C-alpha positions as CSV (number, residue, x, y, z in Angstrom):
1,M,20.8,-15.3,9.5
2,K,21.7,-13.3,12.4
3,E,21.9,-15.4,15.3
4,S,23.8,-13.0,17.8
5,G,22.0,-10.3,20.2
6,Y,21.6,-6.7,19.2
7,T,23.3,-3.8,20.6
8,E,20.9,-0.7,21.8
9,G,22.0,1.3,18.8
10,Q,21.4,-1.2,16.3
11,V,17.6,-1.3,17.7
12,L,17.3,2.3,17.6
13,D,18.8,2.4,13.9
14,L,16.1,-0.4,12.4
15,A,13.4,1.4,14.3
16,R,14.5,4.6,12.9
17,R,14.7,3.6,9.2
18,A,11.3,2.0,9.7
19,Y,9.9,5.2,10.6
20,E,11.6,6.8,7.4
21,E,12.1,4.8,5.0
22,G,10.0,1.5,5.2
23,T,7.7,0.5,2.7
24,A,5.1,-1.8,3.4
25,S,5.5,-5.0,1.2
26,F,2.3,-5.8,-0.5
27,D,1.5,-5.5,-3.8
28,V,-1.9,-3.5,-5.4
29,A,-4.1,-4.7,-7.8
30,P,-6.4,-1.6,-8.7
31,E,-9.5,-3.8,-9.3
32,K,-8.9,-4.4,-5.3
33,C,-9.1,-0.9,-4.3
34,A,-11.7,0.9,-3.3
35,L,-10.9,5.1,-2.5
36,L,-12.2,6.1,1.1
37,V,-12.5,10.0,1.1
38,I,-12.5,10.9,4.8
39,D,-14.1,13.7,6.4
40,M,-13.8,16.3,3.9
41,Q,-16.8,18.1,5.0
42,D,-18.2,21.1,5.6
43,E,-17.1,21.6,9.2
44,F,-13.4,21.4,7.9
45,V,-13.1,22.6,5.0
46,K,-15.4,25.8,5.0
47,P,-12.7,28.3,5.9
48,N,-13.5,30.5,9.0
49,W,-16.6,28.7,10.0
50,T,-15.9,26.5,12.7
51,P,-12.9,26.2,15.0
52,D,-12.7,22.9,13.7
53,W,-11.7,24.2,10.0
54,V,-8.4,22.9,8.8
55,P,-6.6,25.1,6.5
56,E,-4.6,22.4,5.1
57,A,-7.5,20.4,4.0
58,T,-9.1,23.5,2.1
59,R,-5.7,23.7,0.0
60,Q,-5.8,20.0,-0.9
61,V,-9.4,19.9,-2.4
62,P,-7.9,20.4,-6.0
63,H,-5.9,17.6,-5.4
64,I,-7.9,15.4,-3.7
65,K,-10.6,15.9,-6.3
66,R,-7.7,14.8,-8.6
67,L,-7.3,11.7,-7.4
68,I,-10.8,11.0,-6.9
69,E,-11.5,11.4,-10.9
70,H,-8.9,9.2,-11.5
71,C,-10.1,6.6,-9.6
72,R,-13.8,7.3,-11.3
73,K,-12.0,7.0,-14.5
74,K,-10.8,3.6,-13.3
75,G,-14.0,2.2,-12.3
76,I,-12.7,2.0,-8.3
77,P,-15.6,2.9,-5.9
78,V,-15.2,6.0,-4.4
79,I,-16.6,6.1,-0.4
80,F,-17.0,9.2,1.2
81,T,-17.2,9.6,4.8
82,V,-18.9,12.5,7.2
83,Y,-18.8,12.7,11.0
84,S,-22.8,13.5,11.6
85,K,-25.6,13.0,14.3
86,T,-26.2,9.6,14.1
87,H,-28.7,7.7,16.0
88,K,-29.1,11.1,18.4
89,C,-25.5,10.7,19.2
90,L,-26.2,8.0,21.4
91,D,-23.7,6.1,19.4
92,R,-20.6,8.1,20.1
93,P,-17.9,7.4,22.7
94,K,-19.4,9.0,25.8
95,T,-16.0,10.0,26.7
96,G,-15.3,12.7,23.6
97,P,-17.1,15.6,25.3
98,L,-14.2,15.4,28.0
99,M,-11.7,15.1,25.3
100,P,-9.3,19.2,24.9
101,G,-10.2,18.9,21.6
102,R,-14.0,19.8,21.3
103,Y,-12.8,23.2,22.8
104,S,-15.2,23.1,25.5
105,D,-13.9,26.6,27.0
106,L,-15.0,28.4,23.5
107,E,-18.5,30.4,23.7
108,V,-19.5,28.8,20.5
109,D,-23.2,27.1,19.9
110,R,-21.8,23.8,18.4
111,S,-25.1,22.5,18.3
112,R,-25.4,23.1,14.5
113,F,-21.8,21.8,13.4
114,F,-21.7,18.1,12.5
115,V,-25.3,17.6,12.6
116,E,-26.1,17.1,8.2
117,G,-22.6,15.9,7.5
118,H,-22.6,17.8,4.2
119,V,-19.2,16.9,2.1
120,W,-17.5,20.0,0.6
121,H,-19.6,21.0,-2.5
122,E,-16.2,20.7,-5.1
123,L,-16.3,17.0,-3.9
124,A,-19.6,16.2,-4.1
125,P,-20.4,12.6,-4.3
126,R,-21.9,11.2,-7.5
127,D,-25.6,9.5,-6.8
128,D,-24.2,6.4,-7.0
129,E,-21.7,6.7,-4.4
130,I,-21.9,5.6,-1.2
131,V,-21.4,8.1,2.5
132,I,-20.7,6.7,5.5
133,H,-21.7,8.6,8.1
134,K,-20.0,7.7,11.3
135,P,-20.0,8.5,15.3
136,S,-16.7,8.6,15.9
137,Y,-12.9,9.0,14.3
138,G,-12.8,5.6,12.7
139,A,-14.6,4.9,9.8
140,F,-14.9,1.5,10.4
141,Y,-16.3,2.0,14.0
142,D,-19.6,1.0,14.4
143,T,-20.7,1.5,10.6
144,P,-21.3,-1.1,7.5
145,L,-17.9,-0.1,5.8
146,E,-16.2,-3.4,6.1
147,T,-19.0,-5.3,5.0
148,I,-19.3,-2.8,2.3
149,L,-15.9,-3.5,0.9
150,K,-16.1,-7.2,1.5
151,N,-19.2,-7.1,-0.8
152,L,-17.3,-4.9,-3.4
153,G,-14.9,-7.9,-3.3
154,K,-12.1,-5.3,-2.2
155,D,-8.9,-6.2,-0.1
156,T,-7.0,-2.6,-0.3
157,V,-8.2,1.3,0.9
158,I,-6.4,4.1,-0.5
159,I,-7.0,6.8,2.3
160,C,-7.2,10.7,1.3
161,G,-8.8,13.3,3.7
162,T,-8.6,15.1,6.8
163,I,-7.4,15.2,10.1
164,T,-4.2,12.7,8.9
165,N,-3.9,11.7,12.9
166,Y,-7.3,11.4,13.9
167,C,-9.8,10.0,11.6
168,C,-7.7,9.1,8.8
169,G,-4.8,7.5,10.9
170,T,-7.6,5.9,12.9
171,T,-9.3,4.8,10.0
172,A,-6.0,3.3,8.2
173,R,-5.2,1.3,12.0
174,Q,-8.4,-0.1,11.9
175,A,-8.7,-1.0,8.2
176,Y,-5.0,-3.0,8.7
177,E,-6.4,-4.8,11.7
178,R,-9.3,-6.1,9.6
179,S,-6.6,-7.5,7.1
180,F,-6.9,-4.8,4.7
181,K,-4.2,-3.1,2.8
182,V,-3.4,0.3,3.3
183,V,-2.5,3.0,1.3
184,F,-2.2,6.4,2.8
185,G,-1.9,9.7,0.9
186,S,0.9,11.6,2.2
187,D,0.2,15.0,0.2
188,V,-3.7,14.6,0.0
189,T,-4.3,14.1,4.0
190,S,-3.9,17.0,6.4
191,S,-3.8,17.9,9.8
192,D,-5.1,20.4,11.7
193,V,-1.7,21.3,13.3
194,P,1.1,20.8,10.1
195,D,3.9,19.9,12.4
196,M,1.7,16.7,13.4
197,Q,1.2,15.4,9.8
198,E,4.9,13.9,9.4
199,P,4.7,12.1,12.8
200,E,1.6,10.2,11.7
201,L,2.9,9.5,8.7
202,K,6.3,7.7,10.4
203,M,3.6,5.6,12.7
204,L,1.8,4.4,9.7
205,R,4.6,3.8,7.6
206,K,6.2,1.8,9.8
207,G,3.2,-0.4,11.2
208,F,0.0,0.0,9.0
209,A,0.3,1.2,5.6
210,K,2.1,2.1,2.0
211,V,2.5,5.9,2.6
212,L,2.6,7.8,-1.3
213,T,1.8,11.0,-2.8
214,A,-1.1,11.4,-4.8
215,D,1.4,10.9,-7.8
216,E,2.5,7.9,-6.8
217,I,-0.7,6.7,-5.8
218,I,-2.4,7.3,-9.7
219,E,1.2,5.9,-11.1
220,M,0.2,2.5,-9.0
221,L,-3.2,2.4,-10.0
222,E,-2.3,3.0,-14.1
């Protein structure tokens, strides 16, 4: 065991390798997994409809659908989340409207967006699947998700959906802080700006999740 100190170069190299090559050292038991499909709803997926449209999310619909169908075939619960008008919006962080990501400078009527929270029709939940209506980025914030997962006997969440560095990444962090194992789909999550995808994956890879492709997730579940 190393007893001497570390140089600046050594610690930078350690951190860099963890960001770029790190792999969380936990095993995954399929029977302990649940798939979280984060915010694949009309406002983010329907082309040209809102200023919040994520084009990459639209392109990923077939790949996410494949992952959903595989989990259904394996008996792995699929839980959807949507951002919607819950509790007359009184459960949302009050600072939300102050953020530049709300695009307050645009002359657009936003009152009809993020109200009902409809999952994109190509990924429609089955009647026996749960849809979590959430008031903010993370799926655990002021929702029953943690209780639902514990009642299902699940200790691992697989995350796909959008937006990678907002709702998906925040959910991954919240799950980690609640001692869930987190598997994060690198090519079934999407950012509103593609350049933000890899930096967020690096953050999650080092400290919060096992980052895998959809093919690797499916192989893991076999």
